[in-house]
PDB file of N, CA, C and O in Angstrom:
ATOM      1  N   UNK A   1      10.918 -12.313 -37.344  1.00  0.00           N
ATOM      2  CA  UNK A   1      12.071 -13.095 -36.916  1.00  0.00           C
ATOM      3  C   UNK A   1      13.144 -13.031 -38.010  1.00  0.00           C
ATOM      4  O   UNK A   1      12.859 -13.233 -39.190  1.00  0.00           O
ATOM      5  N   UNK A   2      14.343 -12.756 -37.605  1.00  0.00           N
ATOM      6  CA  UNK A   2      15.455 -12.636 -38.539  1.00  0.00           C
ATOM      7  C   UNK A   2      16.027 -14.010 -38.865  1.00  0.00           C
ATOM      8  O   UNK A   2      16.309 -14.807 -37.970  1.00  0.00           O
ATOM      9  N   UNK A   3      16.194 -14.276 -40.158  1.00  0.00           N
ATOM     10  CA  UNK A   3      16.805 -15.537 -40.580  1.00  0.00           C
ATOM     11  C   UNK A   3      18.264 -15.543 -40.146  1.00  0.00           C
ATOM     12  O   UNK A   3      18.943 -14.517 -40.197  1.00  0.00           O
ATOM     13  N   UNK A   4      18.735 -16.703 -39.720  1.00  0.00           N
ATOM     14  CA  UNK A   4      20.101 -16.822 -39.224  1.00  0.00           C
ATOM     15  C   UNK A   4      20.774 -18.048 -39.826  1.00  0.00           C
ATOM     16  O   UNK A   4      20.135 -19.050 -40.147  1.00  0.00           O
ATOM     17  N   UNK A   5      22.082 -17.926 -39.964  1.00  0.00           N
ATOM     18  CA  UNK A   5      22.920 -19.037 -40.415  1.00  0.00           C
ATOM     19  C   UNK A   5      23.532 -19.670 -39.173  1.00  0.00           C
ATOM     20  O   UNK A   5      24.139 -18.986 -38.349  1.00  0.00           O
ATOM     21  N   UNK A   6      23.365 -20.988 -39.046  1.00  0.00           N
ATOM     22  CA  UNK A   6      23.884 -21.730 -37.899  1.00  0.00           C
ATOM     23  C   UNK A   6      24.899 -22.776 -38.355  1.00  0.00           C
ATOM     24  O   UNK A   6      25.025 -23.075 -39.543  1.00  0.00           O
ATOM     25  N   UNK A   7      25.605 -23.311 -37.392  1.00  0.00           N
ATOM     26  CA  UNK A   7      26.550 -24.390 -37.676  1.00  0.00           C
ATOM     27  C   UNK A   7      25.837 -25.582 -38.317  1.00  0.00           C
ATOM     28  O   UNK A   7      26.436 -26.299 -39.119  1.00  0.00           O
ATOM     29  N   UNK A   8      24.589 -25.797 -37.979  1.00  0.00           N
ATOM     30  CA  UNK A   8      23.854 -26.915 -38.577  1.00  0.00           C
ATOM     31  C   UNK A   8      23.736 -26.751 -40.089  1.00  0.00           C
ATOM     32  O   UNK A   8      23.647 -27.739 -40.819  1.00  0.00           O
ATOM     33  N   UNK A   9      23.735 -25.526 -40.551  1.00  0.00           N
ATOM     34  CA  UNK A   9      23.715 -25.288 -41.993  1.00  0.00           C
ATOM     35  C   UNK A   9      25.065 -25.642 -42.608  1.00  0.00           C
ATOM     36  O   UNK A   9      25.135 -26.178 -43.714  1.00  0.00           O
ATOM     37  N   UNK A  10      26.130 -25.337 -41.881  1.00  0.00           N
ATOM     38  CA  UNK A  10      27.479 -25.709 -42.350  1.00  0.00           C
ATOM     39  C   UNK A  10      27.564 -27.219 -42.496  1.00  0.00           C
ATOM     40  O   UNK A  10      28.128 -27.726 -43.467  1.00  0.00           O
ATOM     41  N   UNK A  11      27.007 -27.931 -41.539  1.00  0.00           N
ATOM     42  CA  UNK A  11      27.058 -29.401 -41.579  1.00  0.00           C
ATOM     43  C   UNK A  11      26.337 -29.971 -42.801  1.00  0.00           C
ATOM     44  O   UNK A  11      26.681 -31.054 -43.275  1.00  0.00           O
ATOM     45  N   UNK A  12      25.356 -29.259 -43.301  1.00  0.00           N
ATOM     46  CA  UNK A  12      24.653 -29.712 -44.503  1.00  0.00           C
ATOM     47  C   UNK A  12      25.542 -29.643 -45.744  1.00  0.00           C
ATOM     48  O   UNK A  12      25.237 -30.262 -46.763  1.00  0.00           O
ATOM     49  N   UNK A  13      26.631 -28.897 -45.660  1.00  0.00           N
ATOM     50  CA  UNK A  13      27.587 -28.795 -46.769  1.00  0.00           C
ATOM     51  C   UNK A  13      28.757 -29.756 -46.607  1.00  0.00           C
ATOM     52  O   UNK A  13      29.743 -29.668 -47.340  1.00  0.00           O
ATOM     53  N   UNK A  14      28.652 -30.666 -45.659  1.00  0.00           N
ATOM     54  CA  UNK A  14      29.737 -31.613 -45.379  1.00  0.00           C
ATOM     55  C   UNK A  14      30.304 -32.188 -46.669  1.00  0.00           C
ATOM     56  O   UNK A  14      29.565 -32.619 -47.555  1.00  0.00           O
ATOM     57  N   UNK A  15      31.626 -32.184 -46.756  1.00  0.00           N
ATOM     58  CA  UNK A  15      32.309 -32.731 -47.920  1.00  0.00           C
ATOM     59  C   UNK A  15      32.600 -31.700 -48.993  1.00  0.00           C
ATOM     60  O   UNK A  15      33.308 -31.986 -49.959  1.00  0.00           O
ATOM     61  N   UNK A  16      32.058 -30.503 -48.830  1.00  0.00           N
ATOM     62  CA  UNK A  16      32.318 -29.433 -49.793  1.00  0.00           C
ATOM     63  C   UNK A  16      32.964 -28.263 -49.062  1.00  0.00           C
ATOM     64  O   UNK A  16      32.394 -27.734 -48.108  1.00  0.00           O
ATOM     65  N   UNK A  17      34.120 -27.868 -49.494  1.00  0.00           N
ATOM     66  CA  UNK A  17      34.757 -26.692 -48.904  1.00  0.00           C
ATOM     67  C   UNK A  17      35.383 -26.963 -47.552  1.00  0.00           C
ATOM     68  O   UNK A  17      36.059 -27.972 -47.356  1.00  0.00           O
ATOM     69  N   UNK A  18      35.150 -26.050 -46.622  1.00  0.00           N
ATOM     70  CA  UNK A  18      35.863 -26.018 -45.343  1.00  0.00           C
ATOM     71  C   UNK A  18      35.049 -26.582 -44.192  1.00  0.00           C
ATOM     72  O   UNK A  18      35.089 -26.031 -43.092  1.00  0.00           O
ATOM     73  N   UNK A  19      34.319 -27.653 -44.408  1.00  0.00           N
ATOM     74  CA  UNK A  19      33.369 -28.102 -43.398  1.00  0.00           C
ATOM     75  C   UNK A  19      33.946 -28.995 -42.300  1.00  0.00           C
ATOM     76  O   UNK A  19      33.230 -29.340 -41.359  1.00  0.00           O
ATOM     77  N   UNK A  20      35.213 -29.376 -42.394  1.00  0.00           N
ATOM     78  CA  UNK A  20      35.813 -30.117 -41.287  1.00  0.00           C
ATOM     79  C   UNK A  20      36.053 -29.131 -40.139  1.00  0.00           C
ATOM     80  O   UNK A  20      36.092 -27.921 -40.366  1.00  0.00           O
ATOM     81  N   UNK A  21      36.210 -29.617 -38.948  1.00  0.00           N
ATOM     82  CA  UNK A  21      36.365 -28.734 -37.792  1.00  0.00           C
ATOM     83  C   UNK A  21      37.539 -27.769 -37.945  1.00  0.00           C
ATOM     84  O   UNK A  21      37.351 -26.570 -37.741  1.00  0.00           O
ATOM     85  N   UNK A  22      38.749 -28.238 -38.298  1.00  0.00           N
ATOM     86  CA  UNK A  22      39.837 -27.271 -38.475  1.00  0.00           C
ATOM     87  C   UNK A  22      39.557 -26.275 -39.601  1.00  0.00           C
ATOM     88  O   UNK A  22      39.932 -25.106 -39.514  1.00  0.00           O
ATOM     89  N   UNK A  23      38.901 -26.745 -40.646  1.00  0.00           N
ATOM     90  CA  UNK A  23      38.592 -25.870 -41.772  1.00  0.00           C
ATOM     91  C   UNK A  23      37.601 -24.787 -41.411  1.00  0.00           C
ATOM     92  O   UNK A  23      37.804 -23.623 -41.756  1.00  0.00           O
ATOM     93  N   UNK A  24      36.523 -25.151 -40.716  1.00  0.00           N
ATOM     94  CA  UNK A  24      35.531 -24.145 -40.344  1.00  0.00           C
ATOM     95  C   UNK A  24      36.096 -23.203 -39.291  1.00  0.00           C
ATOM     96  O   UNK A  24      35.767 -22.017 -39.278  1.00  0.00           O
ATOM     97  N   UNK A  25      36.942 -23.723 -38.410  1.00  0.00           N
ATOM     98  CA  UNK A  25      37.586 -22.865 -37.412  1.00  0.00           C
ATOM     99  C   UNK A  25      38.450 -21.811 -38.103  1.00  0.00           C
ATOM    100  O   UNK A  25      38.404 -20.634 -37.745  1.00  0.00           O
ATOM    101  N   UNK A  26      39.242 -22.237 -39.098  1.00  0.00           N
ATOM    102  CA  UNK A  26      40.096 -21.309 -39.849  1.00  0.00           C
ATOM    103  C   UNK A  26      39.247 -20.316 -40.645  1.00  0.00           C
ATOM    104  O   UNK A  26      39.569 -19.129 -40.703  1.00  0.00           O
ATOM    105  N   UNK A  27      38.167 -20.800 -41.254  1.00  0.00           N
ATOM    106  CA  UNK A  27      37.287 -19.921 -42.022  1.00  0.00           C
ATOM    107  C   UNK A  27      36.677 -18.857 -41.114  1.00  0.00           C
ATOM    108  O   UNK A  27      36.641 -17.680 -41.472  1.00  0.00           O
ATOM    109  N   UNK A  28      36.202 -19.265 -39.951  1.00  0.00           N
ATOM    110  CA  UNK A  28      35.626 -18.311 -38.996  1.00  0.00           C
ATOM    111  C   UNK A  28      36.655 -17.254 -38.593  1.00  0.00           C
ATOM    112  O   UNK A  28      36.344 -16.064 -38.557  1.00  0.00           O
ATOM    113  N   UNK A  29      37.864 -17.686 -38.294  1.00  0.00           N
ATOM    114  CA  UNK A  29      38.920 -16.746 -37.906  1.00  0.00           C
ATOM    115  C   UNK A  29      39.223 -15.772 -39.041  1.00  0.00           C
ATOM    116  O   UNK A  29      39.397 -14.578 -38.802  1.00  0.00           O
ATOM    117  N   UNK A  30      39.285 -16.266 -40.253  1.00  0.00           N
ATOM    118  CA  UNK A  30      39.610 -15.421 -41.407  1.00  0.00           C
ATOM    119  C   UNK A  30      38.513 -14.399 -41.708  1.00  0.00           C
ATOM    120  O   UNK A  30      38.787 -13.337 -42.267  1.00  0.00           O
ATOM    121  N   UNK A  31      37.268 -14.721 -41.338  1.00  0.00           N
ATOM    122  CA  UNK A  31      36.147 -13.834 -41.656  1.00  0.00           C
ATOM    123  C   UNK A  31      35.568 -13.121 -40.441  1.00  0.00           C
ATOM    124  O   UNK A  31      34.530 -12.467 -40.538  1.00  0.00           O
ATOM    125  N   UNK A  32      36.233 -13.247 -39.302  1.00  0.00           N
ATOM    126  CA  UNK A  32      35.780 -12.550 -38.096  1.00  0.00           C
ATOM    127  C   UNK A  32      34.471 -13.069 -37.543  1.00  0.00           C
ATOM    128  O   UNK A  32      33.691 -12.315 -36.962  1.00  0.00           O
ATOM    129  N   UNK A  33      34.230 -14.360 -37.723  1.00  0.00           N
ATOM    130  CA  UNK A  33      33.000 -14.981 -37.228  1.00  0.00           C
ATOM    131  C   UNK A  33      33.327 -15.748 -35.951  1.00  0.00           C
ATOM    132  O   UNK A  33      34.261 -16.550 -35.923  1.00  0.00           O
ATOM    133  N   UNK A  34      32.560 -15.499 -34.901  1.00  0.00           N
ATOM    134  CA  UNK A  34      32.723 -16.223 -33.651  1.00  0.00           C
ATOM    135  C   UNK A  34      32.104 -17.611 -33.834  1.00  0.00           C
ATOM    136  O   UNK A  34      30.889 -17.737 -33.987  1.00  0.00           O
ATOM    137  N   UNK A  35      32.934 -18.641 -33.819  1.00  0.00           N
ATOM    138  CA  UNK A  35      32.467 -20.003 -34.086  1.00  0.00           C
ATOM    139  C   UNK A  35      31.418 -20.454 -33.072  1.00  0.00           C
ATOM    140  O   UNK A  35      30.458 -21.131 -33.439  1.00  0.00           O
ATOM    141  N   UNK A  36      31.587 -20.092 -31.819  1.00  0.00           N
ATOM    142  CA  UNK A  36      30.596 -20.473 -30.802  1.00  0.00           C
ATOM    143  C   UNK A  36      29.264 -19.770 -31.044  1.00  0.00           C
ATOM    144  O   UNK A  36      28.198 -20.360 -30.870  1.00  0.00           O
ATOM    145  N   UNK A  37      29.337 -18.508 -31.446  1.00  0.00           N
ATOM    146  CA  UNK A  37      28.106 -17.776 -31.750  1.00  0.00           C
ATOM    147  C   UNK A  37      27.415 -18.403 -32.958  1.00  0.00           C
ATOM    148  O   UNK A  37      26.192 -18.545 -32.968  1.00  0.00           O
ATOM    149  N   UNK A  38      28.190 -18.779 -33.976  1.00  0.00           N
ATOM    150  CA  UNK A  38      27.644 -19.442 -35.149  1.00  0.00           C
ATOM    151  C   UNK A  38      26.909 -20.715 -34.737  1.00  0.00           C
ATOM    152  O   UNK A  38      25.827 -21.000 -35.250  1.00  0.00           O
ATOM    153  N   UNK A  39      27.481 -21.468 -33.827  1.00  0.00           N
ATOM    154  CA  UNK A  39      26.882 -22.728 -33.380  1.00  0.00           C
ATOM    155  C   UNK A  39      25.650 -22.497 -32.498  1.00  0.00           C
ATOM    156  O   UNK A  39      24.633 -23.171 -32.664  1.00  0.00           O
ATOM    157  N   UNK A  40      25.737 -21.561 -31.577  1.00  0.00           N
ATOM    158  CA  UNK A  40      24.689 -21.403 -30.561  1.00  0.00           C
ATOM    159  C   UNK A  40      23.585 -20.414 -30.918  1.00  0.00           C
ATOM    160  O   UNK A  40      22.404 -20.699 -30.716  1.00  0.00           O
ATOM    161  N   UNK A  41      23.964 -19.261 -31.445  1.00  0.00           N
ATOM    162  CA  UNK A  41      23.002 -18.196 -31.705  1.00  0.00           C
ATOM    163  C   UNK A  41      22.755 -17.977 -33.195  1.00  0.00           C
ATOM    164  O   UNK A  41      21.738 -17.407 -33.591  1.00  0.00           O
ATOM    165  N   UNK A  42      23.688 -18.433 -34.001  1.00  0.00           N
ATOM    166  CA  UNK A  42      23.625 -18.159 -35.425  1.00  0.00           C
ATOM    167  C   UNK A  42      24.035 -16.725 -35.708  1.00  0.00           C
ATOM    168  O   UNK A  42      24.180 -15.907 -34.800  1.00  0.00           O
ATOM    169  N   UNK A  43      24.216 -16.447 -36.976  1.00  0.00           N
ATOM    170  CA  UNK A  43      24.510 -15.068 -37.370  1.00  0.00           C
ATOM    171  C   UNK A  43      23.427 -14.633 -38.361  1.00  0.00           C
ATOM    172  O   UNK A  43      23.021 -15.414 -39.222  1.00  0.00           O
ATOM    173  N   UNK A  44      22.962 -13.392 -38.239  1.00  0.00           N
ATOM    174  CA  UNK A  44      21.908 -12.920 -39.132  1.00  0.00           C
ATOM    175  C   UNK A  44      22.338 -13.012 -40.601  1.00  0.00           C
ATOM    176  O   UNK A  44      23.504 -12.799 -40.934  1.00  0.00           O
ATOM    177  N   UNK A  45      21.396 -13.326 -41.452  1.00  0.00           N
ATOM    178  CA  UNK A  45      21.685 -13.423 -42.880  1.00  0.00           C
ATOM    179  C   UNK A  45      22.239 -12.094 -43.396  1.00  0.00           C
ATOM    180  O   UNK A  45      23.080 -12.087 -44.296  1.00  0.00           O
ATOM    181  N   UNK A  46      21.779 -10.970 -42.838  1.00  0.00           N
ATOM    182  CA  UNK A  46      22.302  -9.669 -43.278  1.00  0.00           C
ATOM    183  C   UNK A  46      23.810  -9.575 -43.031  1.00  0.00           C
ATOM    184  O   UNK A  46      24.534  -9.018 -43.857  1.00  0.00           O
ATOM    185  N   UNK A  47      24.287 -10.107 -41.916  1.00  0.00           N
ATOM    186  CA  UNK A  47      25.734 -10.137 -41.648  1.00  0.00           C
ATOM    187  C   UNK A  47      26.423 -11.125 -42.577  1.00  0.00           C
ATOM    188  O   UNK A  47      27.541 -10.885 -43.032  1.00  0.00           O
ATOM    189  N   UNK A  48      25.755 -12.231 -42.852  1.00  0.00           N
ATOM    190  CA  UNK A  48      26.318 -13.245 -43.737  1.00  0.00           C
ATOM    191  C   UNK A  48      26.524 -12.682 -45.137  1.00  0.00           C
ATOM    192  O   UNK A  48      27.512 -13.001 -45.798  1.00  0.00           O
ATOM    193  N   UNK A  49      25.598 -11.848 -45.588  1.00  0.00           N
ATOM    194  CA  UNK A  49      25.745 -11.212 -46.907  1.00  0.00           C
ATOM    195  C   UNK A  49      26.996 -10.349 -46.949  1.00  0.00           C
ATOM    196  O   UNK A  49      27.686 -10.306 -47.968  1.00  0.00           O
ATOM    197  N   UNK A  50      27.291  -9.669 -45.864  1.00  0.00           N
ATOM    198  CA  UNK A  50      28.479  -8.813 -45.813  1.00  0.00           C
ATOM    199  C   UNK A  50      29.762  -9.637 -45.895  1.00  0.00           C
ATOM    200  O   UNK A  50      30.760  -9.185 -46.458  1.00  0.00           O
ATOM    201  N   UNK A  51      29.735 -10.843 -45.336  1.00  0.00           N
ATOM    202  CA  UNK A  51      30.907 -11.725 -45.393  1.00  0.00           C
ATOM    203  C   UNK A  51      31.119 -12.177 -46.835  1.00  0.00           C
ATOM    204  O   UNK A  51      32.244 -12.175 -47.335  1.00  0.00           O
ATOM    205  N   UNK A  52      30.039 -12.561 -47.493  1.00  0.00           N
ATOM    206  CA  UNK A  52      30.089 -12.915 -48.904  1.00  0.00           C
ATOM    207  C   UNK A  52      30.874 -14.179 -49.197  1.00  0.00           C
ATOM    208  O   UNK A  52      31.247 -14.915 -48.284  1.00  0.00           O
ATOM    209  N   UNK A  53      31.117 -14.423 -50.453  1.00  0.00           N
ATOM    210  CA  UNK A  53      31.852 -15.595 -50.904  1.00  0.00           C
ATOM    211  C   UNK A  53      30.928 -16.747 -51.241  1.00  0.00           C
ATOM    212  O   UNK A  53      29.786 -16.803 -50.785  1.00  0.00           O
ATOM    213  N   UNK A  54      31.436 -17.661 -52.044  1.00  0.00           N
ATOM    214  CA  UNK A  54      30.640 -18.800 -52.514  1.00  0.00           C
ATOM    215  C   UNK A  54      30.165 -19.683 -51.359  1.00  0.00           C
ATOM    216  O   UNK A  54      29.028 -20.155 -51.368  1.00  0.00           O
ATOM    217  N   UNK A  55      31.028 -19.908 -50.367  1.00  0.00           N
ATOM    218  CA  UNK A  55      30.673 -20.744 -49.224  1.00  0.00           C
ATOM    219  C   UNK A  55      29.479 -20.150 -48.482  1.00  0.00           C
ATOM    220  O   UNK A  55      28.514 -20.853 -48.179  1.00  0.00           O
ATOM    221  N   UNK A  56      29.549 -18.860 -48.194  1.00  0.00           N
ATOM    222  CA  UNK A  56      28.458 -18.212 -47.475  1.00  0.00           C
ATOM    223  C   UNK A  56      27.206 -18.136 -48.337  1.00  0.00           C
ATOM    224  O   UNK A  56      26.095 -18.256 -47.821  1.00  0.00           O
ATOM    225  N   UNK A  57      27.366 -17.939 -49.632  1.00  0.00           N
ATOM    226  CA  UNK A  57      26.208 -17.934 -50.526  1.00  0.00           C
ATOM    227  C   UNK A  57      25.457 -19.265 -50.452  1.00  0.00           C
ATOM    228  O   UNK A  57      24.226 -19.284 -50.443  1.00  0.00           O
ATOM    229  N   UNK A  58      26.190 -20.372 -50.401  1.00  0.00           N
ATOM    230  CA  UNK A  58      25.549 -21.687 -50.284  1.00  0.00           C
ATOM    231  C   UNK A  58      24.812 -21.820 -48.957  1.00  0.00           C
ATOM    232  O   UNK A  58      23.713 -22.373 -48.906  1.00  0.00           O
ATOM    233  N   UNK A  59      25.411 -21.314 -47.886  1.00  0.00           N
ATOM    234  CA  UNK A  59      24.762 -21.371 -46.575  1.00  0.00           C
ATOM    235  C   UNK A  59      23.481 -20.548 -46.567  1.00  0.00           C
ATOM    236  O   UNK A  59      22.458 -20.989 -46.043  1.00  0.00           O
ATOM    237  N   UNK A  60      23.534 -19.360 -47.146  1.00  0.00           N
ATOM    238  CA  UNK A  60      22.350 -18.501 -47.199  1.00  0.00           C
ATOM    239  C   UNK A  60      21.243 -19.184 -47.997  1.00  0.00           C
ATOM    240  O   UNK A  60      20.070 -19.101 -47.634  1.00  0.00           O
ATOM    241  N   UNK A  61      21.613 -19.851 -49.069  1.00  0.00           N
ATOM    242  CA  UNK A  61      20.619 -20.564 -49.874  1.00  0.00           C
ATOM    243  C   UNK A  61      19.954 -21.676 -49.058  1.00  0.00           C
ATOM    244  O   UNK A  61      18.746 -21.884 -49.171  1.00  0.00           O
ATOM    245  N   UNK A  62      20.721 -22.385 -48.247  1.00  0.00           N
ATOM    246  CA  UNK A  62      20.161 -23.423 -47.376  1.00  0.00           C
ATOM    247  C   UNK A  62      19.165 -22.800 -46.403  1.00  0.00           C
ATOM    248  O   UNK A  62      18.081 -23.344 -46.192  1.00  0.00           O
ATOM    249  N   UNK A  63      19.527 -21.660 -45.807  1.00  0.00           N
ATOM    250  CA  UNK A  63      18.644 -20.974 -44.861  1.00  0.00           C
ATOM    251  C   UNK A  63      17.352 -20.559 -45.569  1.00  0.00           C
ATOM    252  O   UNK A  63      16.263 -20.730 -45.021  1.00  0.00           O
ATOM    253  N   UNK A  64      17.468 -20.021 -46.772  1.00  0.00           N
ATOM    254  CA  UNK A  64      16.273 -19.588 -47.521  1.00  0.00           C
ATOM    255  C   UNK A  64      15.356 -20.767 -47.850  1.00  0.00           C
ATOM    256  O   UNK A  64      14.137 -20.671 -47.710  1.00  0.00           O
ATOM    257  N   UNK A  65      15.947 -21.871 -48.284  1.00  0.00           N
ATOM    258  CA  UNK A  65      15.141 -23.051 -48.595  1.00  0.00           C
ATOM    259  C   UNK A  65      14.436 -23.567 -47.352  1.00  0.00           C
ATOM    260  O   UNK A  65      13.268 -23.953 -47.401  1.00  0.00           O
ATOM    261  N   UNK A  66      15.159 -23.569 -46.237  1.00  0.00           N
ATOM    262  CA  UNK A  66      14.581 -24.013 -44.968  1.00  0.00           C
ATOM    263  C   UNK A  66      13.388 -23.140 -44.593  1.00  0.00           C
ATOM    264  O   UNK A  66      12.341 -23.654 -44.198  1.00  0.00           O
ATOM    265  N   UNK A  67      13.541 -21.825 -44.714  1.00  0.00           N
ATOM    266  CA  UNK A  67      12.468 -20.896 -44.377  1.00  0.00           C
ATOM    267  C   UNK A  67      11.269 -21.084 -45.301  1.00  0.00           C
ATOM    268  O   UNK A  67      10.117 -21.003 -44.874  1.00  0.00           O
ATOM    269  N   UNK A  68      11.561 -21.336 -46.571  1.00  0.00           N
ATOM    270  CA  UNK A  68      10.510 -21.568 -47.554  1.00  0.00           C
ATOM    271  C   UNK A  68       9.742 -22.852 -47.218  1.00  0.00           C
ATOM    272  O   UNK A  68       8.512 -22.878 -47.278  1.00  0.00           O
ATOM    273  N   UNK A  69      10.467 -23.907 -46.867  1.00  0.00           N
ATOM    274  CA  UNK A  69       9.839 -25.176 -46.507  1.00  0.00           C
ATOM    275  C   UNK A  69       8.997 -25.043 -45.245  1.00  0.00           C
ATOM    276  O   UNK A  69       7.932 -25.650 -45.132  1.00  0.00           O
ATOM    277  N   UNK A  70       9.486 -24.236 -44.289  1.00  0.00           N
ATOM    278  CA  UNK A  70       8.732 -24.025 -43.042  1.00  0.00           C
ATOM    279  C   UNK A  70       7.458 -23.218 -43.264  1.00  0.00           C
ATOM    280  O   UNK A  70       6.512 -23.302 -42.481  1.00  0.00           O
ATOM    281  N   UNK A  71       7.446 -22.441 -44.332  1.00  0.00           N
ATOM    282  CA  UNK A  71       6.294 -21.581 -44.606  1.00  0.00           C
ATOM    283  C   UNK A  71       5.158 -22.256 -45.342  1.00  0.00           C
ATOM    284  O   UNK A  71       4.146 -21.618 -45.634  1.00  0.00           O
ATOM    285  N   UNK A  72       5.303 -23.518 -45.642  1.00  0.00           N
ATOM    286  CA  UNK A  72       4.247 -24.228 -46.386  1.00  0.00           C
ATOM    287  C   UNK A  72       3.022 -24.423 -45.553  1.00  0.00           C
ATOM    288  O   UNK A  72       2.041 -25.000 -46.023  1.00  0.00           O
TER     289      UNK A  72
END
């Protein structure tokens, strides 16, 4: 199963960066991310790595921690 970044991961960063609705909408547009796909299907971590940036790095770290916690 491929790890994915979802909108729920963005919500975990609330208060840091572009996590308000207009901010995440603008961020998605600037990085070619379909906001609905991010919310419903998620985007593969491999695609997230290509987007890059500190914001995405934090999201990927959340996904990794989640996967690690699920593997206990």
